[in-house]
Residue frames as a rotation matrix with the C-alpha (Angstrom) as fourth column:
MET 1
-0.541 -0.753 0.374 -34.87
0.797 -0.601 -0.057 -5.82
0.268 0.267 0.926 7.24
SER 2
0.059 0.602 -0.796 -35.91
0.829 -0.474 -0.297 -2.70
-0.557 -0.642 -0.527 9.06
GLY 3
0.597 0.166 0.785 -34.79
0.703 -0.579 -0.413 -0.21
0.386 0.798 -0.462 6.43
THR 4
0.933 -0.358 0.035 -32.50
-0.328 -0.806 0.493 1.62
-0.148 -0.472 -0.869 8.83
SER 5
0.571 -0.814 -0.104 -28.83
0.543 0.470 -0.696 1.59
0.616 0.341 0.710 8.14
GLU 6
0.550 -0.495 -0.673 -25.98
0.640 -0.269 0.720 2.50
-0.537 -0.826 0.168 10.35
PRO 7
0.903 -0.286 -0.321 -23.94
-0.403 -0.823 -0.400 5.52
-0.150 0.490 -0.859 9.30
ALA 8
0.680 -0.716 -0.157 -20.69
0.370 0.520 -0.770 4.69
0.633 0.465 0.619 7.62
ALA 9
0.577 -0.561 -0.594 -17.66
0.637 -0.148 0.757 4.95
-0.512 -0.815 0.272 9.81
PRO 10
0.839 -0.306 -0.450 -15.45
-0.442 -0.865 -0.236 7.90
-0.317 0.396 -0.862 9.00
ALA 11
0.778 -0.622 -0.088 -12.52
0.330 0.524 -0.785 7.02
0.535 0.582 0.613 6.76
GLY 12
0.729 -0.605 0.321 -9.20
-0.671 -0.535 0.513 7.03
-0.139 -0.590 -0.796 8.52
PRO 13
-0.245 -0.909 -0.336 -5.83
-0.890 0.349 -0.294 5.40
0.384 0.227 -0.895 8.73
LEU 14
0.679 0.446 -0.583 -5.98
-0.259 0.889 0.379 1.63
0.687 -0.106 0.719 9.18
GLY 15
0.426 -0.577 0.697 -2.81
-0.896 -0.163 0.412 1.57
-0.124 -0.800 -0.587 11.23
VAL 16
0.994 -0.106 -0.024 -1.48
0.099 0.972 -0.214 -1.55
0.046 0.211 0.977 9.53
GLU 17
0.443 -0.896 0.037 2.10
-0.592 -0.261 0.763 -2.12
-0.674 -0.359 -0.646 10.63
LEU 18
0.844 -0.238 -0.481 4.46
-0.338 0.459 -0.821 -3.28
0.416 0.856 0.307 7.87
VAL 19
0.720 -0.627 0.298 7.16
0.038 0.464 0.885 -5.68
-0.693 -0.626 0.358 8.91
PRO 20
0.245 -0.726 -0.642 10.53
-0.907 -0.405 0.111 -5.08
-0.341 0.555 -0.759 7.26
THR 21
0.989 0.113 -0.091 11.62
-0.142 0.879 -0.455 -7.81
0.029 0.463 0.886 4.89
GLY 22
0.349 -0.935 0.056 15.33
0.143 0.113 0.983 -7.03
-0.926 -0.335 0.173 5.11
HIS 23
-0.204 -0.393 0.897 15.51
0.963 0.087 0.257 -6.35
-0.179 0.915 0.361 1.37
PRO 24
-0.664 -0.144 -0.734 16.02
0.262 -0.964 -0.048 -2.61
-0.700 -0.224 0.678 0.74
GLY 25
-0.958 0.275 -0.081 14.12
-0.177 -0.344 0.922 -2.52
0.226 0.898 0.378 -2.53
VAL 26
-0.321 0.872 -0.368 11.10
0.568 0.489 0.662 -4.32
0.758 0.004 -0.652 -1.19
ASP 27
-0.209 0.214 -0.954 11.08
0.928 -0.266 -0.263 -2.33
-0.310 -0.940 -0.143 2.06
ALA 28
-0.902 -0.147 -0.405 11.20
0.041 -0.965 0.258 0.91
-0.429 0.216 0.877 0.10
GLY 29
-0.705 0.706 -0.065 8.14
-0.066 0.026 0.997 -0.13
0.706 0.708 0.029 -1.91
LEU 30
-0.106 0.684 -0.722 6.28
0.846 0.444 0.296 -1.19
0.522 -0.579 -0.626 1.20
ALA 31
-0.585 -0.155 -0.796 7.08
0.654 -0.670 -0.350 2.10
-0.479 -0.726 0.494 2.84
ARG 32
-0.947 0.322 0.002 5.27
-0.225 -0.667 0.710 3.83
0.230 0.672 0.704 -0.06
LEU 33
-0.252 0.906 -0.341 2.20
0.338 0.413 0.846 1.85
0.907 0.098 -0.410 0.83
GLU 34
-0.208 0.119 -0.971 2.46
0.978 0.044 -0.204 2.74
0.019 -0.992 -0.125 4.48
ALA 35
-0.917 -0.204 -0.342 2.49
0.217 -0.976 -0.001 6.43
-0.334 -0.075 0.940 3.51
LEU 36
-0.691 0.685 0.231 -1.03
0.219 -0.107 0.970 6.04
0.689 0.721 -0.076 2.05
ASP 37
-0.174 0.646 -0.743 -2.81
0.985 0.104 -0.140 6.32
-0.014 -0.756 -0.655 5.38
GLY 38
0.011 0.310 -0.951 -4.73
0.444 -0.853 -0.273 9.58
-0.896 -0.420 -0.147 5.27
VAL 39
-0.872 -0.307 -0.380 -4.19
-0.212 -0.464 0.860 10.13
-0.441 0.831 0.339 1.53
PRO 40
0.069 0.964 -0.256 -7.38
-0.780 -0.108 -0.616 10.44
-0.622 0.243 0.745 -0.56
ALA 41
0.252 0.093 0.963 -8.32
0.155 0.979 -0.135 7.20
-0.955 0.183 0.232 -2.35
GLU 42
0.984 0.171 0.048 -8.01
0.070 -0.126 -0.990 8.77
-0.163 0.977 -0.136 -5.82
ALA 43
0.429 -0.899 -0.089 -4.27
-0.897 -0.412 -0.163 9.21
0.110 0.149 -0.983 -5.19
HIS 44
0.305 -0.294 0.906 -3.79
-0.469 0.782 0.411 5.54
-0.829 -0.550 0.100 -4.28
VAL 45
0.948 0.108 0.300 -3.71
0.174 0.614 -0.770 4.20
-0.268 0.782 0.563 -7.89
ALA 46
0.680 -0.733 0.025 -0.51
-0.415 -0.413 -0.811 6.03
0.605 0.540 -0.585 -8.79
VAL 47
0.018 -0.683 0.730 1.19
-0.992 0.076 0.096 4.76
-0.122 -0.726 -0.677 -5.65
TYR 48
0.516 0.217 0.828 0.00
-0.246 0.964 -0.100 1.18
-0.820 -0.152 0.551 -6.20
GLU 49
0.988 -0.146 0.058 1.33
0.096 0.266 -0.959 1.29
0.125 0.953 0.277 -9.80
ASP 50
0.378 -0.891 0.250 4.66
-0.764 -0.453 -0.460 2.71
0.524 -0.017 -0.852 -8.59
VAL 51
0.028 -0.343 0.939 5.01
-0.845 0.494 0.205 0.02
-0.535 -0.799 -0.276 -5.92
HIS 52
0.808 0.328 0.490 4.06
-0.027 0.851 -0.524 -2.69
-0.589 0.410 0.697 -8.41
GLN 53
0.844 -0.534 -0.056 6.77
-0.132 -0.106 -0.986 -1.50
0.520 0.839 -0.159 -10.81
ARG 54
0.140 -0.830 0.539 9.36
-0.962 -0.242 -0.124 -1.30
0.233 -0.502 -0.833 -8.02
LEU 55
0.251 0.038 0.967 8.57
-0.568 0.815 0.115 -4.85
-0.783 -0.579 0.227 -6.91
ALA 56
0.959 0.141 0.246 8.62
0.119 0.586 -0.801 -6.17
-0.257 0.798 0.545 -10.50
ASP 57
0.614 -0.789 -0.006 12.01
-0.496 -0.380 -0.781 -4.49
0.614 0.482 -0.625 -11.04
THR 58
0.037 -0.559 0.828 13.32
-0.977 0.155 0.148 -6.00
-0.212 -0.814 -0.540 -7.83
LEU 59
0.557 0.248 0.793 12.22
-0.161 0.969 -0.189 -9.50
-0.815 -0.023 0.579 -8.91
ALA 60
0.980 -0.200 0.013 13.75
0.045 0.155 -0.987 -9.04
0.195 0.967 0.161 -12.36
ALA 61
0.318 -0.910 0.266 17.04
-0.830 -0.403 -0.386 -7.94
0.459 -0.098 -0.883 -10.79
LEU 62
0.126 -0.233 0.964 17.05
-0.748 0.616 0.246 -11.05
-0.651 -0.753 -0.097 -8.55
ASP 63
0.864 0.258 0.433 16.54
0.062 0.798 -0.599 -13.25
-0.500 0.544 0.673 -11.60
GLN 64
0.809 -0.587 -0.027 19.66
-0.173 -0.194 -0.966 -11.76
0.561 0.786 -0.259 -13.17
GLU 65
0.322 -0.704 0.633 21.84
-0.945 -0.198 0.260 -12.40
-0.058 -0.682 -0.729 -10.13
């Protein structure tokens, strides 16, 4: 180990493309994740929690059908 480290790459959008599922509720939640590119990391938790709740609600609704 030489003790030199490479500088960290600048943070930026990952450019991950989300493929639509065809289910409006799921796609709306995934769109929220897609909007995170460029948003500071400290703001991600609230979005993750929102998406988790949306997906849980969607699954619960499917169970009732």
